[in-house]
N, C-alpha and C positions, 0 to 999 in steps of 0.2 A: 476736207473742211473741218472735220474734228481735230486734226493736227494743227491747223491754222489757229483754232480757237484756243487749244492747249498752250500755244506758243504764246499767242497775246496775254493770257492770263499769266502764264511764267513771266513774261516782261514786265506786265504790271506789277506783278508781285515783287519782281527784282527793283523796280524803280522805286515802289512804296518802301522797300527794305532798305535801299540805298538812302532814300529820304531820310528814313527814321534814324539811320546811323550817323548821317552828317548832320541832321537837324537837331535831334534828341539827345542820343545816346552818348555820341562823343563830346558834345559840349558838358553834359552832366559828369561824365566821367574825368574830364579835365577839371572841372570845377571842384570836384570832390579831392582830387589828387592835391590842387593848390591849397585846400582848407587843412589836408592833413600835413602837407609841408609846414604851414604856418603853425599848426599845432606842435609840430616837432621843435620849430625854432623856439617858441615860446617856453617848451618844456626845458631847454637846455640852456636858458639865461641864467647868468649868475645871479644869485640872491644873497646880499650881505648877511651874515649870521653872527650871532654873538659866541665867543669862546668861552668854553667852560673854565673853571678854575684851574684844572690840571693842563689844559692846552695854554692858558696864559701863564702858568708856572713854568712849563717847557719852554716858552718863548723868553723867558727872561734872560738878563745878562749873566745872572748867577747860576743859571742851569747848567750852562756848558762848563763853568768851572767845577760845579758840583758832580757832573758827569764825570768829567777827567779824572777828578779826585777817586771817585767810586771806581771807575776802570783800573786806576793805578792800584788800588787796593785789593781788586778783584785778581789782578794777574801778580800780585806779589806772591812768592811761594811762601807757605804758611811755616811759621818757625816750628821745627820738629820738637816735640815734647819727648824728654828722655823716657825710655821704656826699660823696665826691669832693673832699675836702680833700687827704689825702695818702695815703689808702689805696687806691690803684688797684691791683687785681690785677695781678700779673706778665703774666698772660696777656691783658691788655687794654692793656698798656704801649704797643704799637705801634700801637693802633686809631686812626685818625684819620678814619674815615668815620662820618659823622652817621647816627643811625637815621631812618626815614622813618615819616609818620604819614599815614593816610588816613581822612577823616571818611566813614563809612559810612551815614549817616542817610538816610532816604527823602526827607528835605527837599532838594531840589536847590538849586543856586546860583541866587538871585533868585526863588525860589518864595514864593508867598503862601500862609498857612495860615490856617486859622480857629479853631484851638485856642491856649491860651496856655501849655502844659506840653511843649515839646518837648525830645526827647533826641537826643544826638549819639554813638552808638557809634563806637568807633575800631578801626582796623586797623593795627597796629604792627609794624614788623620792624627788625632791626639784623643787621649781618654778623657781631657775635661775642656781644652780650649777649642772653641768652635774653628771650623776648618778656615773660614774667612778672617779670623784674627791670627791665624799663624803666619810667621814670617820665614821666608827663605833668604839664602845667600848662594852664590854661585861663582864658579871661577872656570877658566879654560886653560888647560895645560898647567903651566906653573905660573901663572899670573896670581896677582892678590884677590883676595875674597873680594866680592861686591859688597856694598852696603846691605843690611837686612832690610827687607821690604816685603810687602804683602803682594807678591807677585808669584804665579804658579806655573809660568811657561818662561822659558828663556831661549831666545833666537839669536843666533850668530849670521853675520855677514862677511862674504870675501873671505872664507877660510883658505889658507895656503894649503896645496896639496902635502900629503903625509899624514902622520898618526897624530891624533888629538885625543885628550881625556876631558871629558864634562864632568865636573864634580859639583855636587849640591848639599846643603845641610837646612835643616829646618829647626825652629825654636817655637816654644809655646809660652803663653803669658807667664807661667811661672819661671822661665828662663831656662828651662831644660832644652838641651840641643841635641839633635840626632847624630848619629854617626854618618859619615860621608856616603852618599849615594854617588857611584860613578859609572861612567859609560864610555868605553874606549871604542874609537872608530877610526877609518883611513878615509881620506879625502883623495881621489884620483885627480 
């Protein structure tokens, strides 16, 4: 008898629970979900806004023309200024000492390498000119010297097999030029 009583109470509890779920909880849940969906839709509606002065200027017809002119000016290589002609800084006037350059490549003198793209990083110093303002030029084998530039590493690609000589020089703001630094090596 006790088991029948527990079963009836369990059944009644189950029926009341299902009634609550179907009658109260589920409709209330669906109602809240619908409200949330409507709120989200309202939030994402576009609202007309006034453009700022800068935004209006960038949308004008002349903006694209001005932008193109500025891009052309930005991409135009700068006109080189002659260096070492007459404009030696007064602080360099008495500088008679040439700068020094050391080839820091892992390729030692007379080495044989199996790759065709060697690089030659440089160590540069001078008694008066900051290293960032020193200029170098280089050549490979018997080619002409490169232009002077503020470059402190030279890399070559697709070298042919055989013996090669890398040569480099450096100059300071006073116009003093170092002796040639050389590195001879063989590409297999």
